[in-house]
C-alpha positions as semicolon CSV with decimal commas, in nm:
position;residue;x (nm);y (nm);z (nm)
1;M;0,839;-2,262;-1,577
2;E;0,556;-2,042;-1,704
3;K;0,472;-1,786;-1,439
4;A;0,725;-1,527;-1,334
5;L;0,897;-1,588;-1,003
6;L;0,851;-1,314;-0,746
7;I;1,170;-1,174;-0,595
8;R;1,159;-0,907;-0,322
9;A;1,444;-0,663;-0,275
10;E;1,476;-0,415;0,010
11;W;1,735;-0,161;0,108
12;D;1,905;-0,228;0,443
13;D;2,003;0,120;0,559
14;E;2,215;-0,012;0,845
15;A;2,419;-0,253;0,629
16;R;2,404;-0,016;0,326
17;V;2,309;-0,299;0,085
18;W;2,015;-0,421;-0,119
19;F;1,905;-0,771;-0,018
20;A;1,674;-1,011;-0,199
21;T;1,462;-1,305;-0,088
22;S;1,189;-1,512;-0,248
23;D;0,929;-1,768;-0,149
24;D;0,940;-1,892;-0,511
25;V;1,314;-1,971;-0,509
26;P;1,407;-2,186;-0,208
27;G;1,726;-2,069;-0,041
28;L;1,751;-1,738;-0,222
29;V;1,925;-1,475;-0,012
30;A;2,146;-1,229;-0,194
31;E;2,285;-0,883;-0,133
32;A;2,468;-0,617;-0,331
33;D;2,569;-0,253;-0,301
34;T;2,336;-0,141;-0,581
35;A;2,004;-0,259;-0,723
36;G;2,174;-0,311;-1,059
37;A;2,444;-0,531;-0,908
38;L;2,176;-0,729;-0,727
39;L;1,995;-0,791;-1,054
40;V;2,315;-0,924;-1,211
41;K;2,362;-1,164;-0,916
42;L;2,003;-1,284;-0,937
43;R;2,042;-1,377;-1,305
44;T;2,303;-1,632;-1,194
45;L;2,169;-1,738;-0,854
46;I;1,809;-1,811;-0,955
47;P;1,887;-2,084;-1,211
48;E;2,155;-2,232;-0,982
49;L;1,913;-2,256;-0,688
50;L;1,634;-2,399;-0,902
51;D;1,874;-2,668;-1,029
52;A;1,996;-2,740;-0,674
53;N;1,635;-2,781;-0,557
54;G;1,547;-3,026;-0,835
55;Y;1,319;-2,806;-1,042
56;P;1,283;-2,942;-1,396
57;D;1,474;-2,775;-1,678
58;A;1,264;-2,500;-1,830
59;G;1,494;-2,285;-2,040
60;D;1,416;-1,922;-1,971
61;V;1,319;-1,840;-1,614
62;P;1,110;-1,521;-1,594
63;F;1,119;-1,330;-1,268
64;E;0,982;-1,004;-1,132
65;L;1,201;-0,799;-0,901
66;F;1,002;-0,579;-0,664
67;S;1,220;-0,332;-0,480
68;R;1,136;-0,117;-0,181
69;R;1,332;0,154;-0,009
70;F;1,206;0,391;0,256
71;D;1,347;0,741;0,279
72;V;1,273;1,080;0,432
73;T;1,287;1,424;0,278
74;H;1,253;1,763;0,444
75;R;1,054;2,065;0,339
76;Q;1,195;2,409;0,394
77;P;0,970;2,654;0,581
78;A;0,800;2,908;0,354
C-alpha cells in the first residue's frame, strides 16, 4: 500500500466523542473520548479492517488523520 489512507475525524459535541470514518478503509467507524485515544484505536483497527476486506499484505500502512472541531469564542466589549 503506497499512498496514505485518508481518515476523517470529527468531534461530536452531543455525544462528547471524536469519531472517525474513511472511504479508504471499508467499515471503519471508531470513536474515543480524545483525539489521542482515537489515534491509538486506529493503529489497530485499520490493519484489522484491511485484512478482513482482503487487501493484500503490505507491511506498513501509512494514513493521514484529518480532524475537525467547530467551536465558538466570545469577545468582551471594549
